[in-house]
N, C-alpha and C positions, 0 to 999 in steps of 0.2 A: 526092503520095501522102497519103491521109487518115490522120489519127492513129488509133492503136489503143490499147486499154487498156494493153497492155504498154509502149507508148511513154510514155503519161502516167505510169504507175507508175514507170518508170525515171527520169523527169524530176523526180519529187517531191523527191529530195534536193537537186537543183540549184535548185529553186524555193523551198526552205525558207528562212524568215527567222528565224534563231535568236534575235535580240533579242525577238521577239514571243512566244516560247515558253519564256522563262527559267523554270527551276525545274520544268518539266514532266517527268513520267515517266509516259507513257500509251501505250496501244496503240489504234490506230484500225483497225477491221475494215471491209473493203469487200466487198460481195457483189454481183456483177454478173450480170444476166440479159441476154437478147436476143442479138444477133449475136456477142458475145464473153463468154459466161458464164464465171464463175470467181470465186475468192476470193483476196483479197490482204489484207495488213495492213501497217501502218506503225507502227514503234516510235519514239516521240519521247522522247529521253532525253539528258541532258548536252549540250544544244544541237545535237543532230544528229538526223537521221531515217534510219531504215533500212527498206527496203521488201522484203517477201518475198511469194512466192506461197504461198497456203494459208490455213488457218484458225488463228487464235490461240486458245488455251484460255480466256483471260480478257481480252477487249478491254474498254476503258472506254467505247467508243462504237462502234456498228455502223451503217454507212451502206449501204443497199440501193438499187440503181437499175438501170435498163436501161443497158447499156453505151453506146449512142448518146446517151442523155440526159446521162450523166456527162461524156462527151467534150464535149457542147454546154455544160455547166456550166463545165468547166475552161477552155474557150476563150472564155467570156464570151458565148456565143450564147443561153444560158438563165440566167435569174435564179434564184439558189438559193432565195430565199423563195417565188417563184411556183412553182417546181418542187416544193417541199415542200407548198405549199397545194393543188396539183393532184394530189398523190399520186404524182408521178413520182419523188420522192426520199423514202425512208422512213428514219427515224432511230430508234435505240433506245439506251438507256444514258444517258450524260451529255449531255443536250441543250445545256447551257451550253458544253461543249466543241465541240459541233457549230457553234454560233453563232460561236465564236472561230476555228474552223478556217480560215475564208477569210482571216484575218489572218496565219496562220502561213506561207502560201504565196503567191507571186506567181501569181495565177490567170489566166494567159493562155498558151495553147498556143504 
């Protein structure tokens, strides 16, 4: 069965590597279009990550992508830098945080 955005978002806490995000207190907003449109956010604080559906009022960084592209990114089928350069992945807010995000999670579905 193919992965869905809901599957991926529910796996985020289990894929989180707390040692890589020590001292962080941030909110990451995800905006998806395509087959599975919707908004999700992840709160990284105190060595944990909590994921909720919806929009957060003050995210530190926002990632916008087609849901199929994000699934490909998370499962290693699409390179994050290539996706960004091709406009498949749009980022706003703290871009340093975006670059580090791949270190916070074991990125394989």
